[in-house]
N, C-alpha and C positions, 0 to 999 in steps of 0.2 A: 619289557614287551618287545616282540619282533617289530612292531611299528616304529620303535625307536631307531631301527637300523635301515628302514626302507629308503629307497632312492628318492632324492629330491628332484622332482620333474621340472622345476622351474629354473630358468637361467642356464648358465653353463655354456660351453662351446656348442656350435651348431652340430658337429658330428661327434658321436660317441667313439667310433672307430673309423680310422681312415688309413688305407694302404695306398702308397703312391710309388708306382714303378718298382714294386717289390720282386726281387728274384732271390733264389736260393740254389746254390751249387754245392756239390760234394766232390772232393778229389780235385785233381788237376791233370792236364795233358790228356793222354789217351784214356785215362781212367775217370775223366770228368763226367759227372752226371748232373743234369739240370733238373732239379726237383720242382722249381717254380720259375716262371719267366714273365716279367713285365706285368705284374698283377696290380690293377687299380680297383679299389673297392671302398665304398663308403657304407657304413651302417649307422642309421640314425637312432636316437632314443625312441623307444616305443616301436621298434621294428625288429622282426625276427627274420633272419636270412638263413636259408638252408643251403648246404654245400653238398652237391652230388657229383658222381663220376665213377668210372671203373676203378678197380683196385690198382694202386700205384700211380694214380692221376695227380696226387699232391694234396688231397683233401686234408689229411691230418697235419701235414707240413704247414699248410696255410693257416690252420687253426692254431698250431703251436706258435707261429710267428705273430699272428694277430694278438695272441694272449700273452706274449712276452716270455714264453718258455724257451723258444728258439730265436735266433737273430737272423736277419736277412743278409745275404751276401751283398745286395744292393737295394736301394730304395729306402723309404721312410715308413715308419709305423707310428701312428698317433692314436693315443687313447685319451679321451677328454681333452684333446688339443695338445697333449704332451708327447713329444717324440721320444719313444722308448728304444728305438733301434740302436742308439749309441750308448745306452745305459749299461753299467756293469751288472753282474748277477745279483748283487745285494739290492741295488735300486729297483731292478725289475721284480724281485721277490716282494719288495714292499708294495709296489703297484698292484701285484696280484693279490696280496692279502687284503688290500683296502678297496680295490676297484673291480677286479676280475674274479668271477666265480667260474671254476673250471671242473667239468666232469670228464675224467680220463677214461679212455677205452678199457684200460686194465684196472680201473677203480682206484688203485693207489691208497688204500686204507692202511693204517699202521696196525699190525696184528696184535701188538701188545696194549693197545688202547681200546676201551669200550666204544660202542657206537656213538654215544653222546660225547665222549672225549674226542673222537675223530672229528665230529661235526663242529665242535666248539673250538678246535685247535687254531684255526686262522685268527679268530677273535682274540684268543688268549695270547697268541704270539704278537698281536698288535696292542697288547697291554689293556684289553678290556677286562674288567674284574671278572673273576671266575664265575661268581653266582649269576651275573648278568649274561655272560657268554653261554653258560649252560642253559639258562632259561630260553635264550634265543635259539640254541641248538635243538632243544626239545620241541619248540614250536615249528621249526623247519622240518624236523622229522615227522611231526604230525601232518604237515602239509602233503608229504609223499607217502603217508600211510604206514609208517614204521614207528609210531610212538611207543609201542610195546617193546621195542628192542634197545632201549636206552642203555641197559647194562650188559647187553650181549656183545661178545667179541667177534671179530670178522670170521675166525675159523669155525664159529658155531652158527653161522648164518648161511642160508642158501645163496646162490649166485644172484638171484633177483633181489634178495634182501640187501646184499652188499651193494648192489647197483643203486638201490634207492637211498641207502645211507650216503653213498658218494654224491648223489644228486642233492641231498639235504645239505651236505657240506658246501656245495657250490652255491646254494641259495642263501645260506646264513650270512648275515652281516650287510653292511652298506655297500654292496657291489652294484655298480651301474652298468656292468657288462657281464653277460653270462655266455659261456662257451661250453659246448657239449659235443663230445666225440662218440657218436653212436650210443646215446644215453638209453635207448630202448632195446639195445641188442640182446640183453639177457632176460628180457621181460616178456610175459605173455601179452596178448593183444589188449586185454582189459587194463592191465597195470601200465602198459605203454601209453594208453590213452590218458590215464591218470597223470602220468609224468608230463605228458605234453600239455595237459590242462594247466598244470602248475607253472611250467615254463612260459606258456602263453600268457597266463595271468600276470606273472612278474614283468613280462615285456609290456603288457598293456598298462602296468603301473608306471612305466617310464624307463625300464632297463632296455639295453640293446642286447640282442641275442644272435649268436652264430651257432648253427646246428649242423654237424656232419651226420648224414644218414644215407643209407642205401635204399630206403623204403619210401616210395612216392606217397604212400598214405600219410606218413608222418611229415614229409616235406610239405604236404598240403596245408599244414597248420601255419606255415611260414607266410610272410608277406611277399617274399621273393625267393626264388631258387636259382642259384648259379650253378653252372655245370663246368667241371674241369676235365681236361684230357691232356695227358702228357705235360702237366705242369702249367697249362695255359687255360685262361678263362675263355671258353668258346661260345657260351650262350647263357641267357637267363630268361626266366619266365616269372609270372606273378601268380600268387594265390594257388588255387587248386588245379592249375594247368601243368603241374610238375609231371603228372602221368603222361601227358602228351609229349613233353620234352623227352622223356625216356623212350617212348614208343616210336617217335618220329625219327627221320634220318638225321645223323650227326653232320655238322658242318664240315 
C-alpha cells in the first residue's frame, strides 16, 4: 500500500531543507555570470514554499541546487540535516531516489517505458520489489487522476497527461521533500487545482515542499512565497498575499 511509503512526521532534524549562504556562478572573468548570490532559506516539514520571480531570476537554479541536481559554487545545502553540497553525483542520486521527489519543467519521462514503469522506476532503482513498487505507482497515479494511463507510453499521451504522470513519479515513495518546477504549466485550471490539492495534502502529511510558479493563484496554496530577482532573494510574503507581492513595487 502507498501508506507503507508515507513520510514519518515524528522525530528527525528540525529543518527538512536548509540553504546557507548559497551561491552559483557560471564561467569566469568577463564571462562570469552570477545565477544565485548569498541565498539563505529554511523549509520546515509540513511547509510549502513557493518561489516566484521574473524569467532568469534564478528560480529553477535554486530548485535544482536545493534538490541536489546541481551543486552550489559556495555555501551549504542540507536535506534532513545531511550536507549534500559536497557529495558526488552517485551519492546525490541516492538521496534524490529516497528523499526528494522532483517534478521537472520538461517532464523527463522515459519514452520507452509505460506510465506505471516511469512512476515506479525510482523505487525499483532503490531495490523495492517490483510488485510493491508498481502498486505504489498505481496509487500515486490515481491521486493525480491518471489511473487509466498505467499502460500508456509518453508519446501516446497529451502534454497534461504527461505532466500528471511526472507528478505521480515525484509523489511515489518515502520522499520527505517535494520539489516542483512549474508543475501546473501544461494543465488547465481545474487540473492544476487537483495537482495543487495533492501537493498540499502531502505537505500537510509532513513532507516539505518547494514550488516554482509564475502564477500567484497557485502560490497562494503555499505557506510562504519568496521572490527572486537577479539571483537574490529580495522579499517574502505569507499565504494568499502573493498577489500583492507581485502587484506592489519591487525593492
